[in-house]
N, C-alpha and C positions, 0 to 999 in steps of 0.2 A: 830130686825131691826137696833138697835144701833150698833151692832158689824160690820154690813156691810157698815156703813157710816163713817168709820174711815179713816186714811190718804190714804190707798190704793184704796179707793172707792170714788166715787164723793159724795159731800155734796148736798143733795136734794134741788133743788130750791123751792120757795114757791108754785109755780104752781103744783108741785108734792106732797108737803106736804099736800095739800088740797085733793089730789086724794086718792083712796082706796089703800089697801095693795098690790093688784095685780099690779097696775100701778107703784107703787113705786118699787117693786121688779123687774118688767120687765125693768125699767129705769136703775137700778143698774146692772142687768144682760146684758144689751146692752154693757156696758163698760167692764164687766168682761169676757163675753163669746165671743164677736165678734171681739174685737180689741186686737190683740196680740202685736202690736208694742207699747211700752210705750210712745213714742213721739206722735204717732197718737192719743193714748188714751188721753194724756194731752190736745192736741190741740182740740179734739172733746168735752172733758169735758168743756173747756173753751168756745168754740163756742156755744154749746147748753145752757150752763149756762147764757151767754150773751143774747142769744135769749129769754130765759125764763124770765130774768130780764126785758128785753124790753117789753115783753108781760104783765108783772105785772104793769110796768109804763103806759101802754096804756090800762089798765082796762080789759084785757082778763081773765075771771074768771077761766077757766079750760082748760085741754088738749083738750077736745072735742070741745071747742069754737074757737080754732085756725083755721083760714081759709087761703086759698091761698093768699087773699089780704093782710093778716097780714104779711105773709112771704115775699111776694113781696115788700111790703112797707119798711120792715126791711132790705132786701137786697138793695133796692134803697137808703135808708139812709146811709148804709155802704159804698157804692161805693164813696161817697163824702169824706170820710176820710181814707179809707183803700185801699191797692193795689188790683188790679183785682184778682191776684191768692189768696190772703187771703180771699177775699169775696167768690170766687169760693169753697175754702176749707170749709168755714163756712157753705155755702149752702149744701155742700155735707154732712157735719155732721148732719145738721138738717134733710135732706132727709133720711139718713141712720137711724137716731133714729126714725123717724116717720114710716119708713118701718118696723122696728123692733116692734114698738108699734101696727102697723096694723096686723102683723102676730100673735102678741100675743093677738089680739082682745081687745086692750085697746081703740083704736080709730078706727072709721069705715073707714076713708080714710086718706091718706097721703096728707096733705095740701101743702107740699113743692114739690110734684111730678110734678106739672104743672108749677112751677116757673122757669124761665130761668135766669141763671146768666149772668153776663157781659161777653162779648166776649174778649178773650185775644189772641193776635197773636204775637209770638216771631219772630222778624225779625232777630235778632242777639243774640246769646248767651252771657252770662256774663262771661263765662270762657275764658280767653285769651289763644290763641294757642301759644306754643312755636316755634320759628323758629328753624330750624336744628342746627344752630351755637349756639343758646341759650341752647338747649338741651345738646349738646356736652359739653359746658361750665359747665353747671349744673352737669352733670355726672362726668366730670374730677375733679370737686372741692370736691368730696366726698372722704374722707380718706378710702382707701381700705386695710389698714394695720391691721385693726381690723375685727372681725367677724360682728360686728354691721355695720360697713361701708360697708362691702360686701353685707350684707342683704339689706341695704338702697339703695345701687346702683342697685341691682337687682330689687327691688320693683319699684323704680323711673323709671328705664329703661323700665320695662314691661309696667308701666302706661303711659309713654311718647310715646312709639312706638305701643302700641295696643289700647290706649285710654280706658284702663280698669279703673274701679273704684277701690279704695283701698280695699273695702270690697270683690270685686271679686278676686282681687290679693291675698289677705290674705287667702281666702278659697280654693286656689289651693292645690292640692296634687301632689306628684311626678309624678303619672301616667297622670296628666293633661299636661305634656310636652312630646311630642312625634315627631318622625321623619317620614315624609311621602314623598316619591319621593325625597329624599335628601333635604327636606326643614324642618326646625324646626317649629312646630305648638304648640300653647298653647290653652287649653280649659278652658274657663272662665265661672264661675258659676254666672251669673248676677241675678238681682232681678227678681222674678217671673219664675225662671227656665231658 
């Protein structure tokens, strides 16, 4: 068990150190087996760790003692200090972890399943849109006498005119640019296919 709680795996919260070996292993497996993205893994480790520390402070003795009212109270308290998207992400982390613990028969039900997070409506995105004149000025400012400059101009031009993410632009292959009915088309490989 000690080898599994090193730098690359989550340190066990006290609520789990009091649990049996199956529960501890299932907790570690959640982060190792279900979360491929390292940023998501770190965020979920932080979110669930904070929740379990909150449970300890409020006298919840074990995983099976966690009830929907505990999760709801925790979420309500977080809305006073954290942004709505952060609270929603933390609730998602708690839900997914408890789903994993339910399927592993560690806890009988998911106490976070019925808890509703705060609503969040985005009326206006944070990313500013370039005006055509600004886009032209940006592209003209790039030095195209070097290979790096040509690359940068091609990537920025693709992103400006197609609204592609940099990850999608970088994952393109030669065959992703093609002509159809005398028009140039690009195929982008976005998140989730």
